[in-house]
N, C-alpha and C positions, 0 to 999 in steps of 0.2 A: 151363346155367342150372338151378338147383334148382327142381323143380316145387313149386307151392303147394297145400297141402291145401284142398279145397273143402268137405268135409262130414265129419261124424262117421262116417257110413256108409262113406265112402271110406277113412278110417283103419282101420276094422274089416276091410274087404275087403283092403286092402294088407297089413296085418300078418299076415293068415292065410296068404299065399302069397308065396314069394320072399324075397329078402334086401333089407331096407330099413334106412336110417339116417334117423330122424326128427329134424329139427333144430327145436327149440323156440326161438323168437326173437320179436322185435318191432321195428317200424320205429324206435321212439324210443330203443332200447337202444344206447348207444355201444359197449359190449363186443361186441355182436352185429354192428354195422357194421364193427368192427375185423377180423372174420374174413371178411367178404364177399369181399375181393380174393383170398383164398387158397382159397376153396371150389371154384372150377372145377378147380384143380390137384389138390385132395384127391379130388374126384369122379373125375377121370381116373385117379389112382393106384389107387383102390378101385372100379373100374368094375363089379365083380361085385355091387355094392350099388346100389340105387335110392335117391337122396337126395330127401327130401320136407321142405319147409319148413312148419312149423306156427306160425301167428301166435298167440302166447300170448293176446293180447287177444280174438281171435275164438273161441278154444277154451279159455277159462279153466276150464270144468268138466272138460274132458279133462285139463288140467294138474293139477288138484286130484286127480282120480281116479288119475293116474299118479305122484303125488308129485313133480311137476316144480315146484319152488318157487324156482328161480333160472334165469336165462337169460344167455347162450346155453347150451342143454343138448342132449345127444345121447342118443337111445334107439335101440338096434339090435334088430331082429327078424329071425328066419328061420322061415318056415313056422309062424307062430303062437306061436313060443317067443321070449321075451326073451333076447337074447344078452348084453346088457350095457347099462350106462348111464353116461354121463359128465355128471352133474348137479351143477351148482353155479352160484353167481352170479359167480364169478371170470372174468376175461378168460382166454381160452384161446389158446394159441399153435398154430401149424401143427404143430410137433413133438408137442405134447400130444394133439392131435386124431388125428394119424397113429398115435401110440402106442396110443391107445384103440382105433381101428378095427383096427389090425394085431394087437392082442392078443385080438380076438374069436375065439371058437372055435365 
């Protein structure tokens, strides 16, 4: 199960160290709910990353700061450096998400 971000401070700490995939989402978003069933499998495939769910409504200022204007969106960090972003308001397939994460260097 993807852990849920609790605070802005936690986000800043997490992105500084280790490999993380931040999933920007919201409970009311149908395209976000569409990927829920496939997330555990994606987490297992890319177990070297820690997956963190960020509720867009709870962290709207963070979304603005990071230019996350569509959900579901993914942001990848390793040791403080942004590795890549898959940001759009389109529905995402398992293959597209795996291609994004697999292509991170």
